N, C-alpha and C positions, 0 to 999 in steps of 0.2 A: 503494500501499499503506500510504501514511501516513494516519492517521485524523483528520478535521478535528475541532476541537472542538465544533462543533455537531450531531454524531452521538450523543455519548456525554453521560450525565447529568452533572451536576456534582459529585456523589457519588463517582463512579468517578473523576474526574479529580483528587479530592482523596486519595482510596486510592491512586491511581498517583503522585501528588506525592511523598506519604509515603514511600511503597516505594522511589520511584526516589531520593531523597534519602538514604535509609539504603545501598542496595545502591552508588551511585555514590560516596558518601564512603568506604565500604569498599574500592572499587577504586580509587580514589586514594590511600587510604592504603597499600595493599599494593604499589601498581605500583613497579617497580623504577627509578625516576627516575633513581637514580645510573648504573646500567648504560646506561640510555640517553644519557646525557650523556657518560660516560666512553668508549664505545665508538663516540662522534661518529655516533650512528644518530637523532639528533634531526631533522635534515634530511629523513632517509628517512620518520620518523614521520608528519612534517607534509604531505609529499609524498603519503604513503599515505591520509592522512585527508581530502586535497584529492581523490584520486582517487576516495573512498568516496562523499563529495560528488556529486562529477559523476556516477559511477555512478548516483546515486540520483536523481539529477535527471531522467534518461531514461524516463519512467515512461508505460506503456501503460494508461491507465484505463478501465475498464468503467462504474462510477459512482464518486461520490466515497467515498473509501476503500477501496474495491475496485478493484485495480489491479496489475499486475505491474512490477517493475523487478529489474535483478539486483541482490543483496544485497552479494556479494563480502566478507561479513563472514567466511567461514571462513578464506579465504587470510589475511586480515587477521589473524585469531586464531592461525593458525599462525605468523606472522611475530613478534608480538609478545607471546602470552600473554593469559591471561584478564583480567587487570587492565588491561593498556594497550588491549587488544581492546574492553572495555567503555567505557572513557574515549574512545578514539578513534570508537566508533560514536555516542556521546551528542553528541561535537562535530559529528558529519555530522547527527546528527538537528536539534541546535539549528540548523545551516546550513539544513536544509529548512523548520523552523519560522519560520525570519526570513523565508526566501524565498515563504512563503505557506500553510504547512499548519497554522499557528496555535500561539502560544506557551502559551495554557492545555492544550492536548494534548501538550506537549513530554515530559512524564513518561511519559506512557502510551506515546508513540512510541518512546522510548528503551527501555521495558521489552521492547516487542514486536519492535522491529527492531534493538535492540542487546543488551540482557542475555539475552534468550532465545536468538537464533541464537550469540551469542558462547558462552554458556554449554554448549548442545549441540554446538558444534563442538570446543572444548575437552574436552567429556566423551568425544566419540568417539575423539579423539586420545588421551585420558589411558588409555581403556581399550585402544585398539589399541598403544599404546607398551608396556602393563604385560603384556598377556597374549598378543600374538602375536609371531612373529620379527622382528627388526629388519631388515626389507627395504625398499628403496627403493620398490619397486613397491606394496608394501602400502601403504606410506605414502602414496602418490601417489593409489592407487586406494581406498583405506579413510579415510583421514584427511581428503583434499582433495576427491575426487570425491564419494564416498558421504556422508561428513560433511557436505558442502554440500547435497546433495540432501536430507538428513533434515532439516536445521536449516531449509531455506526452505520443507518441507513443513509443520514445526510451526509455524513463523512463519504462513503463510497460514491453517491452519487455526486459530491462535490468534486471530488478526484477525478471522475470519469468528466465532469463539466471541463475540468481545467485541461486535461489531456485532449479533449475534442478541439476546444478552442484553440490548443497549440499546435493541432494538426499534427499530432504524435500519432494517434491510431483514429482510423474512420470510424464513426458511430455503427455502421453494420456488423463490424468486425467486434467491438466492445458488445455490442448487443446479442451476437451469437455466442463469444467465446468466454465472456468473462458476467454478464449480468445474470444469465441464468443459474450461477452459483450463490447468487446474494441470500435467496431464502434459506440455504443450506448453512448459512455464517451467522445470520441474524439470531436465529434462536440459541446457538450455542454462547453466544456474547451475552445474551439475556440472561440465560442460564447462570452462566458464571460470575455476574455481577449479583443477581438477586442469591445465590446462593451464598455467596460471601458477606452481604450485607447480613443476612440470616444467622450465620455465623458471628458476626461481630456483635448483632444485638444480644445474641445468646450469651456469648463470652466476654465480650469488651465493647458495650456499648459507648465507653468514654472515647473510643477511637474514632466514632462517627460525630463529627462535629455538627452535622445537621439533625442527628437525632437527639432528641429531647426526651431523655429518660422518664421525667417526672411527667410530662405532658402525654407520652404515647404508651406509658406502661402503668402509671398509677392513677389514672382518673378513675 
């Protein structure tokens, strides 16, 4: 799912760099670093970033830029919120770039695999938290399971759109060789995030920043 730098024009890479610097700078500025340090969650955060990088390393590729791997971004966002989610996903994308996807396309991959799914995941959580009853099963199935499916689907379609606009692959080829596998990818992604959310709620609810134990479990 990581886009190599040789598949997109330099103009698009430049625009992605400018936008990526702005968004990442805003996320770093707004991130609650003090809470992360005071609550002794820094080790957990570093371990979660490493797990995200490991998860992204297992990639089933159809063509360069067209592949599937677990995102895991939704549960990461539910654990740390939007700002730290963007920063953590950016660090994972940096690791993948150093590992071979290419540094020139780093900002583009950060936007597509980090900022986009993190924002969608947090948006789903925000809507569910604000407009629906605070029930643990609603949190698991909508915020974690369904939210991760929506985030992964939009991410894949955004990557496809970038590759089509860049004329890296024609639409008929993508539609016949890549998109038919999308449904087979989405359910496992949702299951992974939903399962991890369930485990964390049962064993370590304090690891989920977006999960208010008093509101969800003690009503």
